[in-house]
N, C-alpha and C positions, 0 to 999 in steps of 0.2 A: 559619270557616263563614260563607257569605254569607246565610244564612237564620237569623233570630233570633226566638225566641218569648218574649215578655214575659208571664209568667203573671199579673202584677199587673194590667196593662191589657188582657190578653187580645188582644195584637196580634202579628201576624206582620210582620216587616220583611225585605224582600228587597232586598239591597244589591248593586248592580254598582259598577264603578269610579266612575261619575259620576251614578248615579241611585239612588233609593229608591222602592220600591213597598210600600205598607202596607195591611194588612187587619186588621179587628177583629171578634172574636166579641162580639156585643152581649148585653144581659141576657136576651134571649129566644132566643138561639141563632142569630139571623140573622147572616149574614156580610156585613159592611159594607166598602165600598171607601173607605179614608180618604184615600189620597194616592198620587200617582205624579208624580215630578218630580226636581228637582235633589237630589243626595244630602244627607240630613239625618239627625239623630238625635232620639230622643225620641218621645213619643206625639202623633200628629197629630189626635186626636179633637176638639180644639178647633175644627176646621174644620166640624164638623157643626152644623147649625142645627135646633133643635127649636122649633117654633111651631105654633100652631093654624091649620091650613090648611083652608079650607072645601072641602067635597066630596071630601075625601081620607079613605078608610075606615081603620079601626084594626083590628089583629089582636085576637082575643078576649083574648089574654094582657094586652093593654094596658089593658083595662077602660075607664074613662072618660077616660083620658089622651088628649086631643085633639092633643097635640103629638107623638105618635108614629104614623107611617104609612109603609108601604112605598111609598107614592105619591110621596114626595119624598126618602127616604133613599137615599144612593148604595150600590149593591149589587155584590157580586162575581158572583152568578149569579141574576139576577132571573127569577122564574117567574110564569106566569099563574095567577091564583087567590089571590093574597095581598093584593090591594088595590092593586097597582101597575098603573096604567093606561097606562104607557109601553110602548115596544117591549120585549119580554122575550127572554131567551136560551133559555127552555125552555117548551114546551107539551107536556103529557102527557095523552093520552086514557086514562082509566081504564076498567076493564071495564064499569062502569055507564054509560059514555058521558060522564061529567063531564070537563071540561077544567080540572083544577086540581091543584096539588101544593103542599106546604108543607115544603120541605126545610130542615132545621136541622142545625147543627153537632153531630157526635157524637165525632169524634176526629181526630187528625192524626199525621203521621209525617214526620220530616226525615231525609234520607239523603244520603250522598255520592254523586256521580255524577249523570248525566242519565237520566231515565226514557226508556224506548223504547216505540214504538207498533208492535206486531206487524202486519205486512202494510200498514203505512202509512209514507210518507216522513216523516222527522222530523229535527230537529237532533240531532246526537250530539256527544259530547265525552269526553275521557279523564276518569277518575274524579276526579282532583285538580283539574280545570278547571271543574267544574260541581257544583251541588247541586240536590236535588229536594225539593219540598214536596208532600205529599199531604194533602188535607183531605176527610174523609168527612162527607157530608151524608145525612140520612135522613128520609123521610116515612113514619112508622109506619102512617098510615091507608091510604095507597095501596100500600105495600110497595115503595117505590123507594129505591134508594141511588144517590148520585152521588159519584164520587171526582174532585175537582178536582186537576189536575196542574199544577205550576209548575216549570219548569226555569230555573235562574239560571246564566248564563255571565258572570261579573263582568268578565273581560278584554275582552270584545267589547260590553259594555253592552247585553246582550240578556236578556230574560225570555221564556220560551215558555209557552203555555197550551194545555192539552187537557183532556179529561175522559172518564170512563167511566160509563155509566149501567147499573145492574144492577136486574133485576126480582127482588126477594127475596120477592115475594108469591106467591099461588097461582093467580092469574088472569092472562090475557094483557092486556098494555097496548100502546099504540101511541105512539111518539114522533112528534109532529106538527111540532116545531121544536126544533133543537138548534144553538145558536151556541157556538163554541169559546171566544170571548173577549168580555168586556164591559169598557169603560172608562167610569166614571161620574165626572163632574166637577160639583161643587156651584156653581161659578162660572166666569167667564171668557168672553171673546168669541173664537170660533175661526172660521177658514176650514177647509174640508175640501178636500183635494187628491186627485183621482182621475185615472185614466189610461184613455183610450178610444182607438179607432182602427179602421182598416180596412186592406184589402190595399193595400200600397205607401204607407200613411200611418199606420203603427203608432205607438203610444205617444204620443198627444197629451195634453197636460196641461190639466186643468180645475181651476181654483181658485174656490171659491164660498163666500161667507159662510154659515155654518150658519143655516138659517132656523128659525122656529118651525114645528113639524111635523117631518116626516121627509124626509130626502134619502136615496135608495136607489139603488144600482147592483148589477148582478149578471149572471149568465149562466144561460140555460135550455138551452144548446146541448149539454150533456153534457160540455163542456170549458170551461176557464176562458176561453180565447180572447184574441185581441188586441182584440176589440170592447170588453171591459172587463177591466182587470187586477184580480186578486183581492187587492187591498190598498187601503189608504187612509192618508192623513196628516192629522192634526189639527194646525193651526199657529195660533199667536196672530197677531192682525191684522198686527203689524209685522214678522213673521218673514221673513227673506230667506235667501239661500244661506249667509251667514256671520254672521247675527245672529238672536236670538230663540229662543223655546221651541217645540218641535214633537214630535209623537208619531207613530210608525208602527205599523200593524197589517198584517201580511203573512201570507196564508193559504198553508200548505204543502200544496196540494191542487190537482189539475188538472181537477176536475169542476165541476158546478154549484155556484155560491156566491152569497152575497149580503152586501153591506155596507150597514149602516144607520147614519145619524147623525141624532139627534133633539134638538131644543131644546124643553123643556117650558114650561109656563105660569109656572114660577118661574125661567126663564132658566138651567136646568141642562142640561148636555149629556151625552148618552149615545151611545157608539159601540159597535156590535156587528159581529162578523165571523164567518162560518161557512158551513155548508151552506145551500143555497137552501131556503127554506120551501115554495115553490111545488112541488107534486107530490111532496112528501116525506112519507111515512108509513111508519114502520119498526116492525114488530111485534116485541114481546119477550115470549116465553112465560116461564113461571116458570123461574127459574134462568139465563136468558139475559142477555147483556150487549151493549152497543154502545159502541164507541170512536170518538170524534170526531176528525177531523183537527186538525193543530196550527196555531196562530197564533204568529208571531214578533212580539214587542213590543220597541220601542226608544224611548228618549227622548234628545233633545238640547237643551241650553240654549244652544248656539252655532250654530243655524241648520240649514238643510236639508242642507248639505254633510256635516256631521258625521253626521247621521242616515243619509244614503246610505252613508257609509263604514262605519258600524256594521253595516248590512245586508250590504254587500259582504263584509266580513270574516267575518261569520257564515256566509253562504252558501258562500263560497269554502273555508273551513276546516272548517265543521261541518255542511254539507249535501252538497256535492259529494263523490263517491267515485271510486275507480278509479285506474289508473296515471297518468292525465293530470291528476289533481287539482292538482298543483303544478308541472307541467312544460308546455312549449309543446305545443299540440295539433296534429295533422296538418292540413294545409290541405284545405279542402273546396271543390270547384269546383261551383257550381250551374249546370247546363247547361239548366235547364228552359226558359227563354225564348230561349236561343240555338239549341237544336236540337229542343226538344219531345221527341217519341219517335223522331225520325229521327237516330240517332247511332251511331257506331262507336268502337272504341278509338282509331283514328287521328284522327277528328274531335275527340274529347275532348282528345287530345294537342295538336292544333293550338290549341285554345282555351286550354289551359294555357300553352303557349309564348307566345301573344299576351298573356295576362294578366301 
């Protein structure tokens, strides 16, 4: 099994062939992101730093403990209203108009096989080639449940993220922001790589040092588009094609999206990817649920080339479908600029012969 729960340390370790992703349930039921990187064993909670941080609020449970605040702890699913003033993955408007939630761990389930997302594109795999972790979070006050979904495909060094929001209360709520994946790093200096473009100049690469504040790209077009690609890469400063550590987040969705990378006042880095927040308000009546599109995560300790190959293998063998999945595809002749709308079968044949 590629997913291991350690009841002593309350940690989930998600192992692929070359990477480990670790989560911890803390003493108050918050879900903390401990580690994502080169494959390792043991509990990584020694990476957490507890210190008195000025102007960082404390949860009620922490009492007078000034060393505990969601404003600097690395989280799996950060929410608005918990004292975290960074970019969050979740904003829920309650029936009384308040914008807050306090989702805490309730239970989990580990199963063989990869979860599916009805009516949404997603990574798939044979039962013996993947495992799924489901973590149930609940806010008893607002009547909201969130199921965090993790799919682990060890052989392709990929972990997928998605989630389901359920309204278990009696009144209608509105989802104002839902991001499918969050990566929180307590240290490190990173560059963010994104891809932009236009007609006849698609997929241009932009590599920028992560600044203090927020760097954000996305699409408002109703499609992901070649203007901005729905993915990002975080790379250490020295990372090249064949050297260095890097992380990818790729959104399996062709609609509006946004990618955010933020460095906070403590030099911590948070990356978020999911649906565009702008213009997004999704109502959930009592008993209704919402499923977020999927994000593919991958890590490489040997440069960008390995990261690309991980994604290529995943998409080729676990996203693509149909009879041409593993066979040569038919040749497509694009006659748009050769003939525009003035074409016949014979003129197309002549173009093909010339080609």
